[in-house]
N, C-alpha and C positions, 0 to 999 in steps of 0.2 A: 360644525365642529362638535356641538353637543350631541347630535344624532349619531355621529361616528363613535363617540365615546360610549354611548349607551349600547350601540351595536357590539362594540368590542367587549363591553362588560358582560353582555349576555352570552358571549362565546367563552369568556374566561371562567365565569361562575360554575358552569357544569363541569369544566375540566378540573377545577380545584376540588369540587365536591367529589368527583370520581376518584381523585388522588387521595383524598382523606379516607374514602371508603376502602380503597385498596390498602392504605396503611393500617386501618383498623383490622382488616381481614388478616394481614400478616401478623399483627400483634396477638390476634386471637388464636393462631395456630401454635401447638406445642413446639418448643425448641428441640432440635435434633440433639441427641445425647452426645456430649463431647467425648472424643476418643481419648482413652488413657494413654498418655505418652510419658510414662515414668522413665526417668533416665536409667540407662543400662550401665553397668560398670564395665571397666576395661577388661576385667578378668573373665575367662570363659566359665561356662556352667558345666553341669555333669553331662549334658547331652551335646557338648561342644564338639567341634571337629570341622566347623566351617567358619567363614568370616562373619563377624557380628557388626552391628551398627551402633554407634554412640552419637549423642548430640554434638554437633559442631559449635563453633563460637558464634555463628550467625543463625543458629537454629537448624542448620542443615545437618544431615546425618553423615558421619564419616565412618569408614571401615576400620575395624580392629582385627588384626591377624591373630588367630589362635595358634600358639606354638604347636609344632608337629608332634612333640612328645608329651602333650598335655594329658592324653588318655592314660599314660603310665605315671602321672605325677602323684607322688606320695605326700599326704598331708603331714605336717610336722608342727611342733610348737612355734607359735608366732604367727601362724596363718590366721587371717581374718575371713570368716565365712558368713555369707548371707544365706541363712536357712529360712526357707519359706514353706509353710504348710498350707496347702490349698484350702481356702474357705475357713481357715482357723487362724486368725490374726494373733490370738493370744499366745500361740506357740511359735510364731515367726519372730526372728530376732537376728541381729548381727552379733556373731559370737567369735571370740578369739580362742584359738587352741592354746591351752595353758601349758606350763612346763611339764606336766605329767602326761600331756597328749590328749587331754579331755576337753569336751565342750559341755557347757551347762545349759540345757534347754529348759525353759520354764515348765514347771510341774513334772519334770523327769529327773531321774538320777543322772549324774555325769556319764556321758557316752565317750568311750575311748575311740578316737579316730586317727591318732598318729600312726603312720605306716600304712594307712588305707588310701586307696584312690578315692576320687570324688564319688564315683558310682558305688563303691563299697561302703563309704560313709553314709550315703543316702539310704542304701538298703538296710544298714544297721540301725539308723534312726527310725525308719519305718517299722522294722521288726520290734524295736523297743516300745513304740506306741501300741503295737498289737499285743505284746506280752503283758503290758501293764493294763490292758483293757481300757485305755483312755480313748483311743480311736480304733475303729474296726478296719477302715480302709484308708489309711493316711496317704496323701500324695505329697511327697517332699521333693523340693528342688534345692540345689546348693550352688551358689556362685562363690568362686574364690575371688575376693576383693583385694586381698593383699597376701603375698606369700613371702616366706623368709628367703633370704639370699641363698641360692643353691648353685655354687660354682665348683668347677674342677680346674686345676692348675696344670698347664702344659708348659714344660721348660725344655731347654736344650735346642737341638738342631731341627726346629720347625720354622715355617715361614713367619708366623705371627705368634710368638710365645706370649704367655700370660694366662689370665683367667677367662674361661668361657662359661656361659650360662648353661647349666645342665639341670633341667627340671626333673629328669628321670634318668635311670641308667641307660648308657649307650655303649656300644661296642668300642673297643680300642681303635678299630679301623675307622669308625665314624668320627671319633674324637680327633684323630690325626687329620682327617679330612676337614674338620671345622677350623683348624688352624692354618689351612692352606697347603698342608702336606709338608714333607720333610725337605730339608735343604740338601744341596749336593754333598755336603760334608757329614751327613748323618751316617752313623754306623748301623749295624744290623741288630743292635741291642737297645731294648726299651725297658726301662725300669718303672715299676709302679709302686708307689708308697700309699698305703691305704689310710683313710681317715678313721678316727675312733668310732664314728657312727656308721662306717661302711659295713654291710653284712658280710663281705668277704675280707677276712683279716690277713690274708697271705700277701706278703711283699715279695713279688717275683720279678725276674728278668725274662723277657720274652724276645725271641729272635724274629726279625722281620726285615726283609730287603725289598727295595722299591721294585725290583723286577719280578717279585712273586705275585700270586693272586690274592694274597691277604688272608688265606684260610687259617694261618697259624695264629692270628690275633682277632679273627672275626667273632669268635665266641668268648673273648675275654671282655668282661663287662667293667666299665668305669662308672663309679657312683659319685654323687655330689660330695665334694670334700676331698676326693682322691687327688694325688699328684702324679703326673706322668712326666718322665724324664727321658727324652730321646738323646742318647749319648752320641758324642762326636766320634767319627771314625779315626782310627789311628793313622799316623802318617809315616811312610817309609821314604827315606831320602836316597836319591840316585845322583851321585856327584862324580866329577872327573871327566873322562873322555867318552861322554855320551852326547847325542845330538840335542837333547833337551834336558839338561840337568835341572833338578828341582825336587820338591816333595810331592808325593802321590798318596792320596787318601785310599785307605783299605776299605773300599766300598763293597756293597752287595753282601757277599758271604763273609766279609771281614777277614779274608785270608789273601795272602800275596806271597809268591815265591820269587826267587832271584830272577828267573827267566821272565816272569810276568812284569817285574819291576823294570827290567832293562827294556822290555818291549814298550812299556808306557813311556819311557824316556826316548822313544823313537830309535832305539838301537845304539850300537857302539859306533863311536867316531873312527875315522880311518887311522888316527894315531894311537888308538887304544892298545894297551899291552894286555891282551886277553889272558895270558898265563899268570898275570899278577893280580887278578881280580880278588878283592877282599870284601868281607862283610864286617863292619864294626858294630859291636853290640855293647849295650850297657849291662853290667852285672848288678846284682842287688846291692853290693857295697859301693856302687858308684864308679868302679873301675871300668875301663874300656878294654874289650877283648876283640882281637882281630881273627877272623875265621877265613882261611883261604878257601876259595871256591874254584873248581875246575869248570869253567864255562864251556870249554871245548867238549868235555865229556858229557855235559848236560845236553849240548846241541846234537851230539852224536847218539843220544839216547842211552848212554852207558851209565848214567848216574841221575838219580832223582834230584830235581831242583830243591835247594834249601828253602825251607819255609821261613818267612821273615816275621818279626814281631814289630809292634808299633815303636817307632823311634830308631829302628835299625838304619844303618847307612851302608848302601852298596857303593863301593868306591872302585872306579876303573882307572888305574894309574896310567900315566904316560911315560914316566921315567922308570928307573930301576926299582926292583923289589924293595930295597932297603929304604927308599924314599917314602914308601907307604907308612912304615913304622914311625918315622920322624914326623909325619904329617898328620897323625891321628888327632892330636889336640886341635889343630887348625881346622879339621873337618867339622868339629862341633860348632865352631864359629860360623862356618859357611851355612849350616842348617838354619840359622836364625834369619838369614837374608834370602833363603831359597824360596822361590815361588811354589805355592801349593797348587797342584793340578788335580782335577776330578775328571772322571770318565763320563761322557755324555752318550 
C-alpha cells in the first residue's frame, strides 16, 4: 500500500510541476490588446449608405437600417451630432444644433450647419479648422444621434392617410406611393400646401390620373412639413330607367358626359323613354334646373354629348314628360341612397 502511494506520488509531482511552469509561462507573456468595441449609435454617419451594426441586448450585434433618403438629409435646429476629430479628443464632442442653426465646437467660432447635409457640414468644419490654422489636415466624422421630427402630411383619397416620415425632399409621386397609392374615389386633382420652412412657397393644384405615367408630378418636390391633399372625385348620378342606377365617380381625367354616364350605368332599360331624358343640375343659388337632352341625336352623331359636372343627375323617365318636372325634388332624395360605382 505504501509503495503504491509513493509510486503514484512520483508520477503526480512532475505533472504538477510542469503545470505550474506552464502557468508561469502564460502569465509572463504580454496580454493581447483588447479590441475597442465602443457602442455605435442608431443614427447613420456621413459615410452611411449601408446597414450598420449596434450592440444587442445580449452583447450580440444587431443590424440598423439606414434610411434610403439619408444622403439628402438636411441638418436643422434640434439635431444632436456626434462630431469626432481623429486623434484630437479636445475637439470631439456631442453637439446640439441651436435655434440659429449653429454648433459650437471647442476652440472654434460657431459653425452654421442648418440646411447642410452631413457631408457638407463635415467639409465645412474641416475647412474652418484649416482657415483658423488650428489643424492642418483635420479628419472629421459626424454621426447624427438624434434628429428633429421631419414629417409630411398626406390627406384625402389615399390608402393610408396621415403623416409620413420625410428626412429629405421626395417627389410627389414617391409620397403618394409611400401612402399605398390612391383610392378608387380619388380625383385627378392634388393640392399642395407648403410649410413655412419649405423652400418652395407656391401652393399649387396638380393634375394626375392613375392611368398616366406620373410625369406630371414626378418633378414636383414635397418637403418636410408640407401637406398633400388628394381630392375626392366628383360623383354623377344616373337614375331612372337604366340597367344599373347609381352614382359614378368622375375618375381619371375628371370629365364625364351624358353618353359616358349612361354607358357606365350599363345602358338604357327597355322601358326607358329616350325622348324625355333630362339632366338635373344645381344652380349657384341652390335651385334645380332641368336640361333636356336628345339622346337619339347623340347616338346618331348629330349632337355632341353634354358635359356633366359633379352632382349632376341624369334621369331617364319611364312615364310622360311632365312627370319629370314633378319628380325633380324626389330625385335629390334618391341620390343619398344611391350606390357609388367606380371604374376598374
